[in-house]
C-alpha positions in Angstrom: -18.5 -3.1 4.4 -16.3 0.5 5.4 -16.0 0.7 9.0 -16.8 4.3 9.9 -14.3 6.4 11.3 -15.4 9.0 13.9 -14.7 13.0 13.7 -12.0 13.4 16.7 -11.4 16.6 16.6 -14.0 19.3 18.3 -13.5 21.4 15.3 -14.8 18.1 12.9 -17.2 17.6 15.8 -18.8 21.1 15.6 -18.4 22.1 11.8 -21.0 24.6 11.1 -19.4 26.2 8.4 -22.0 25.6 4.9 -21.1 24.2 1.8 -20.6 26.0 -1.1 -24.1 26.8 -2.5 -25.2 25.4 -6.0 -24.3 28.5 -7.7 -22.9 27.2 -11.2 -20.8 30.0 -12.9 -18.0 29.7 -10.0 -16.7 26.6 -9.2 -13.6 26.3 -6.5 -11.7 23.0 -6.0 -9.4 22.7 -2.7 -5.7 21.5 -4.3 -4.9 19.8 -0.8 -0.7 18.7 -0.8 2.6 18.9 0.4 4.0 21.6 -1.0 6.8 21.3 1.7 7.5 18.0 3.4 9.4 14.7 2.1 7.3 14.6 -1.4 7.6 18.5 -2.4 9.4 18.1 -5.4 6.6 16.5 -6.6 3.2 18.1 -5.6 4.2 21.7 -7.9 3.8 19.4 -11.1 0.8 17.5 -9.7 -1.1 20.8 -8.7 -0.1 21.9 -12.3 -1.9 18.8 -13.6 -5.3 19.4 -11.8 -5.3 23.3 -12.6 -4.6 22.7 -16.3 -7.8 20.4 -16.3 -9.6 23.4 -14.5 -8.4 25.5 -16.8 -9.5 23.5 -20.3 -12.9 23.1 -18.6 -13.0 27.4 -17.9 -12.0 27.6 -21.8 -14.4 25.0 -23.2 -17.0 27.4 -22.6 -19.5 24.0 -21.8 -19.1 23.0 -18.7 -22.1 23.6 -16.5 -23.5 27.3 -17.2 -20.1 28.7 -18.8 -18.7 28.1 -15.5 -15.4 29.2 -14.5 -13.1 26.6 -12.5 -10.6 27.6 -10.1 -8.3 26.2 -7.6 -7.1 27.2 -4.2 -3.9 25.5 -2.9 -3.2 24.3 0.9 -0.4 22.5 2.2 -0.4 19.5 4.1 3.1 19.1 4.6 2.8 15.3 3.5 2.9 14.0 7.2 1.4 16.6 9.0 -2.3 15.8 10.2 -2.7 18.8 12.2 -1.6 21.5 9.4 -3.4 19.0 6.8 -6.5 19.1 9.0 -6.4 22.8 9.8 -5.9 23.4 5.8 -9.0 21.6 5.0 -11.2 22.7 7.4 -9.8 26.6 5.8 -11.0 25.1 2.6 -14.1 24.3 3.1 -14.9 27.6 5.1 -13.5 29.1 2.0 -16.5 27.4 0.2 -14.7 24.7 -2.1 -16.8 22.5 -4.1 -14.9 19.7 -4.0 -11.1 18.6 -2.5 -8.4 17.3 -4.6 -6.2 15.4 -2.0 -5.0 14.5 0.3 -1.6 13.5 -0.8 0.2 11.3 1.0 -1.9 8.5 2.9 -1.7 9.2 6.5 -2.7 12.7 6.0 -5.4 11.9 3.6 -7.2 9.7 6.5 -6.8 12.2 9.2 -8.4 14.9 6.3 -11.5 12.2 5.3 -11.7 11.7 9.0 -11.9 15.1 10.6 -12.7 17.2 7.5 -14.8 15.5 4.4 -16.9 13.0 6.3 -18.4 16.0 8.9 -19.1 18.2 6.2 -20.2 15.9 3.3 -17.3 16.9 0.7 -16.0 14.5 -1.6 -12.5 13.8 -1.6 -10.3 12.3 -4.8 -6.8 11.7 -4.0 -4.3 11.3 -6.9 -2.1 9.7 -4.7 -2.7 8.4 -1.0 -2.1 4.8 -1.8 -2.1 3.1 1.5 -4.4 -0.5 1.6 -6.2 0.8 4.7 -7.9 3.5 2.8 -9.8 0.7 0.9 -11.9 -0.3 4.3 -12.5 3.2 5.4 -16.1 4.0 5.6 -16.4 6.9 4.2 -20.2 7.8 2.9 -19.4 7.3 -0.2 -16.9 10.6 -0.7 -13.6 9.4 -0.9 -12.0 8.4 -4.2 -8.5 7.7 -5.6 -7.0 7.8 -8.9 -3.8 6.0 -7.6 -3.8 2.1 -7.4 -3.3 0.9 -3.4 -0.4 -0.3 -2.7 -2.0 -3.6 -2.2 -1.5 -3.9 -6.0 1.9 -2.3 -6.0 3.7 -5.2 -3.6 2.1 -8.1 -6.3 3.7 -6.0 -9.2 6.9 -5.2 -7.2 7.6 -9.0 -6.4 7.3 -9.7 -9.8 9.7 -7.1 -10.7 12.2 -8.7 -8.1 11.6 -12.3 -9.5 11.9 -11.2 -12.8 15.4 -9.8 -12.2 16.3 -13.0 -10.3 16.2 -11.3 -7.2 16.6 -14.2 -4.3 16.9 -12.1 -0.9 15.8 -8.3 0.2 16.5 -6.1 3.1 13.5 -4.2 3.4 13.0 -0.8 5.0 10.1 1.7 5.2 8.9 5.1 6.1 7.3 4.7 9.6 3.8 5.7 9.3 0.8 4.5 7.6 1.7 4.8 3.8 5.4 2.7 4.3 4.0 0.0 7.0 1.4 -0.8 4.6 3.5 -0.9 1.2 6.2 -2.8 3.2 3.4 -5.5 4.4 2.2 -5.9 1.2 6.1 -6.1 -0.6 6.8 -8.9 1.9 3.7 -10.8 1.8 3.8 -11.1 -1.9 7.7 -11.6 -2.6 7.9 -14.4 0.1 4.4 -15.8 -1.8 7.0 -16.6 -4.7 9.6 -18.0 -3.0 11.8 -15.0 -2.1 13.5 -14.3 1.5 13.0 -11.0 3.3 16.2 -10.9 5.4 14.5 -7.6 7.8 12.2 -5.7 7.7 13.2 -2.2 9.5 11.1 1.0 10.3 13.1 4.5 9.9 12.0 7.7 10.3 11.9 10.7 8.6 14.0 14.2 8.6 17.4 12.3 10.7 20.6 13.7 9.8 22.3 10.3 10.3 21.0 6.8 9.5 24.3 4.7 10.4 22.0 3.2 13.6 19.2 1.9 10.4 22.2 1.1 8.5 23.8 -1.1 11.1 21.1 -3.7 11.2 20.3 -3.7 7.4 23.8 -4.3 6.3 24.1 -7.2 9.0 20.8 -8.9 7.8 22.1 -8.7 4.2 20.1 -9.2 1.1 20.7 -8.9 -3.0 19.1 -5.6 -3.4 18.1 -2.6 -0.2 14.3 -1.9 -0.7 13.3 1.4 0.6 9.6 2.2 0.9 10.3 5.5 2.1 10.5 9.4 0.8 12.8 10.5 -1.9 13.0 14.2 -0.4 13.7 12.7 3.1 14.5 9.4 5.1 14.5 7.1 1.7 17.4 9.7 0.5 19.1 9.8 3.8 19.2 5.7 4.0 20.2 5.3 0.4 23.3 7.8 1.2 23.8 5.8 4.3 24.2 2.3 2.2 26.3 3.8 -0.2 28.7 5.7 2.3 28.9 2.4 3.9 29.1 0.1 1.0 26.4 -2.0 2.4 24.1 -2.4 -0.5 24.5 -0.6 -4.3 21.2 -1.7 -5.7 18.1 -0.4 -4.5 14.3 -1.1 -5.3 12.5 1.8 -5.6 8.5 1.9 -4.8 6.4 4.8 -5.6 7.5 7.3 -3.0 10.9 6.9 -4.1 10.4 7.9 -7.9 11.0 11.4 -9.0 13.7 13.5 -10.7 15.2 14.6 -7.4 16.3 11.2 -6.0 18.8 10.8 -9.2 20.0 14.4 -9.2 20.8 14.1 -5.4 22.2 11.2 -5.1 24.1 11.1 -8.4 25.5 8.2 -10.6 25.9 5.8 -7.6 22.2 5.1 -8.4 22.5 4.0 -11.7 21.1 0.6 -12.0 18.4 0.7 -9.1 14.9 0.3 -9.9 11.1 -0.1 -9.4 7.9 1.5 -10.4 5.1 3.7 -9.6 1.3 4.2 -11.0 1.3 5.4 -14.4 0.4 4.0 -17.7 1.5 4.3 -21.2 -0.6 5.3 -24.8 -2.8 7.9 -25.8 -3.9 9.2 -22.3 -0.7 10.1 -21.2 0.4 11.2 -24.9 -2.2 13.7 -24.9 -1.6 15.0 -21.4 1.7 15.7 -22.2 1.1 17.6 -25.9 -1.7 19.6 -24.1 0.7 20.9 -21.4 3.5 21.8 -23.4 6.4 23.1 -21.9 4.6 24.4 -18.5 5.2 21.2 -16.4 6.5 17.6 -16.8 3.1 16.0 -17.4 5.3 12.5 -16.8 6.0 13.4 -13.3 5.1 11.2 -10.2 0.7 11.5 -9.7 0.8 14.4 -11.9 -1.6 12.3 -15.1 -3.7 11.3 -11.9 -4.1 14.7 -10.7 -5.5 16.0 -13.7 -7.8 13.0 -14.1 -9.1 13.4 -10.3 -10.0 17.2 -11.2 -11.7 16.3 -14.4 -13.6 13.5 -12.7 -15.0 16.2 -10.5 -16.1 18.3 -13.2 -17.6 15.6 -15.5 -19.4 13.8 -12.3 -21.0 18.2 -11.8 -21.7 17.9 -15.5 -23.5 14.7 -15.4 -25.2 15.8 -12.1 -26.1 19.3 -13.0 -25.0 20.2 -9.5 -21.9 21.5 -7.7 -23.2 20.1 -5.0 -21.5 17.2 -3.7 -24.6 15.4 -2.0 -25.4 15.1 -5.7 -22.4 14.9 -8.1 -20.7 12.6 -5.6 -22.8 9.5 -6.9 -22.0 10.3 -10.6 -18.3 9.9 -10.2 -18.2 6.0 -10.9 -20.4 6.4 -13.9 -18.5 9.0 -15.7 -15.3 7.0 -15.2 -16.3 3.9 -16.1 -17.7 2.0 -19.1 -20.1 1.8 -21.0 -19.7 5.4 -22.9 -17.3 6.7 -25.4 -14.0 7.2 -24.5 -12.4 10.5 -22.7 -9.3 11.6 -22.9 -7.3 14.6 -22.0 -8.2 17.6 -24.3 -11.7 16.2 -24.9 -13.5 17.9 -21.6 -15.9 20.1 -24.1 -17.1 16.7 -26.0 -17.4 15.4 -22.7 -19.4 17.9 -21.6 -21.7 18.4 -24.6 -22.3 14.4 -24.5 -23.2 14.5 -20.9 -25.3 17.5 -21.2 -27.4 15.7 -23.6 -28.0 12.5 -21.9 -24.9 10.5 -23.2 -22.6 8.0 -21.4 -18.8 8.5 -21.6 -16.1 6.3 -20.0 -13.1 9.1 -18.9 -10.2 6.8 -19.7 -7.6 10.3 -18.9 -3.9 10.3 -18.7 -3.4 7.8 -16.2 -6.4 4.9 -17.8 -8.9 5.5 -15.2 -10.9 2.1 -14.8 -12.5 2.8 -11.0 -13.4 -0.4 -9.1 -14.9 -1.5 -5.6 -14.8 1.2 -3.0 -13.8 3.9 -6.0 -10.2 3.2 -6.2 -8.3 2.8 -9.3 -7.7 -1.1 -10.9 -3.9 0.5 -11.6 -1.1 0.2 -14.1 2.6 0.7 -12.8 4.9 2.5 -14.9 8.4 0.2 -14.4 11.9 2.7 -13.7 15.3 2.1 -14.3 18.0 4.6 -13.1 20.4 5.2 -16.1 22.8 7.9 -16.3 21.5 9.3 -13.6 17.9 10.2 -15.1 14.8 7.8 -14.3 13.7 5.8 -17.6 10.3 4.0 -18.2 11.3 0.7 -19.3 7.7 -0.9 -19.6 4.3 -1.0 -18.2 2.9 -3.6 -15.8 
């Protein structure tokens, strides 16, 4: 059973702001991502993906009472709990009907604890992956379309083994996300006979990572696995490793996958590899066609963001209500079998089926399948940096 989190801020304890009423002609979804901070290069496409689903629902004319769906964006800073909580409270005050976010794991837990639970607001995160979020007592308010890092640890260990890696040095960003992912990578790699020579935290925002690199270099390893953020400490660690010659190949978990990393590091990153939540097949191809040139539909966590928004609207349609107390219980129903499979571009069809009392199985852009406490079962896109670009080389 999940463990109940207590609200710790005065604002959360005395929250009296009314949730949006059950008027169904205008629906508002909050988009609470790190538009500043260590993953800011990812969040523009993520928000665009979510808003594409909202536009699709609006233009269909078949969502609820021909409802219009709009977004309100707000910033988490990715790693700023205070900013995240205050912006979450502001979104509640502005009358949102659902909350897409947070993005990074630590702030997602803070928003859940201090905003969502006290206000009875449903959250769907497209990118918070900490295993700790699996066991949080969330009053059935929290879902995520990205898989837990417990699964990513298994996948990365398999990839390392397949590439003949016998030993790794491992560094992680010093927060809930980094620690949980590092633990998962270490335990899974060691369970299949690999050696972890060192596990060392690093802080984001430093100008000099020579001290951290000294310890990592001394421990050695076939490669350096960097469980960090591509626009912050993870980038600094890689540059320090290359500058000193300590390592020339890097293992890149999800927080390190994005176009900005090879762009910033250059050709020296070629040959490094890793994985990020994602799937191939019909769903992502349909999202790419739907988005056209507006944004990169394959950008990390962008398919999951489209799917988070779509799940909100499909659950609302199933409940014939925009009240979180009503539609929250329908999210698992619309996400999973049985029912007709629904992909990006199919929302109008799905709304018709649900209006008529039928069942759908929302596959979406990221092969959605929600398990256990409402999180993604998860598939991963395997990445290798080739000629200065992240190239998809397979799926697990």
